[in-house]
C-alpha positions as CSV (number, residue, x, y, z in Angstrom):
1,M,109.6,80.5,109.0
2,K,107.0,78.4,106.5
3,K,104.4,81.4,105.3
4,T,100.5,80.0,105.8
5,K,97.2,81.8,104.9
6,P,95.0,83.3,106.9
7,A,91.5,80.6,107.5
8,N,89.3,83.7,106.7
9,L,90.5,83.7,103.4
10,L,88.2,81.7,101.4
11,D,85.9,83.2,104.0
12,L,86.3,87.0,102.6
13,I,86.0,85.5,99.0
14,A,83.0,83.9,99.2
15,K,81.7,86.7,101.5
16,K,82.7,89.6,98.3
17,K,81.1,86.7,95.5
18,N,77.7,86.6,97.6
19,G,78.3,90.6,97.9
20,I,79.3,91.6,101.4
21,P,80.9,94.6,101.9
22,L,84.6,93.5,104.0
23,T,85.6,95.7,106.9
24,L,88.5,97.3,106.9
25,N,90.7,94.8,109.2
26,E,89.5,92.7,106.5
27,I,90.5,95.0,103.9
28,N,93.7,95.4,105.8
29,S,94.9,91.5,106.3
30,L,93.8,90.5,102.4
31,V,96.2,93.4,100.8
32,S,98.9,92.8,103.7
33,D,98.8,89.1,103.8
34,Y,99.1,89.1,99.6
35,T,101.9,91.4,100.1
36,L,103.8,89.1,102.2
37,G,103.2,86.9,100.0
38,I,101.3,84.6,102.4
39,I,98.3,85.2,100.2
40,P,98.7,83.1,96.4
41,D,98.1,84.9,93.8
42,Y,95.7,82.4,92.1
43,Q,93.5,83.0,95.3
44,M,94.1,86.9,95.2
45,A,93.0,87.1,91.3
46,S,89.7,85.4,92.7
47,F,88.7,87.7,95.3
48,L,89.6,90.5,92.2
49,M,87.4,88.5,90.5
50,A,84.6,88.6,92.8
51,V,85.4,92.6,93.6
52,Y,85.3,92.8,89.4
53,F,81.5,91.6,89.2
54,R,80.1,92.4,92.6
55,G,81.9,95.9,93.1
56,M,83.2,97.5,96.3
57,D,80.5,99.8,98.3
58,D,81.4,104.1,99.5
59,I,82.1,101.9,102.7
60,E,84.7,99.3,101.3
61,I,86.2,102.2,99.2
62,L,87.0,104.4,101.7
63,N,88.0,101.4,104.2
64,Y,90.8,100.1,101.0
65,N,91.3,104.4,100.8
66,E,92.1,104.8,104.2
67,F,94.6,101.6,104.4
68,R,96.8,103.2,101.6
69,G,96.5,106.6,103.3
70,C,94.2,108.3,100.8
71,H,91.0,108.8,103.2
72,K,91.3,112.6,103.4
73,I,90.3,112.5,99.0
74,L,88.1,110.6,98.6
75,K,86.1,110.4,101.7
76,D,85.0,114.6,100.9
77,E,83.8,113.1,97.8
78,I,82.0,110.3,98.5
79,S,80.6,111.6,101.6
80,P,78.1,113.6,101.9
81,S,78.3,117.5,102.5
């Protein structure tokens, strides 16, 4: 079966370039598709460049770490008491 990149990949890159936060589902899809080889390196590099210049907000960082299973550690550090 041929791997095809998700139709919304360019939209996700554009959102990040414009400083619009990504949702948990968008982050999960992006990371999963990249690790499966669906998203090519050059497009992930474009996304990461946008993250480098625009950053990620606290919610995006929590969502990324929740996807990775690290949410309990960082949630206490970022969320106000």
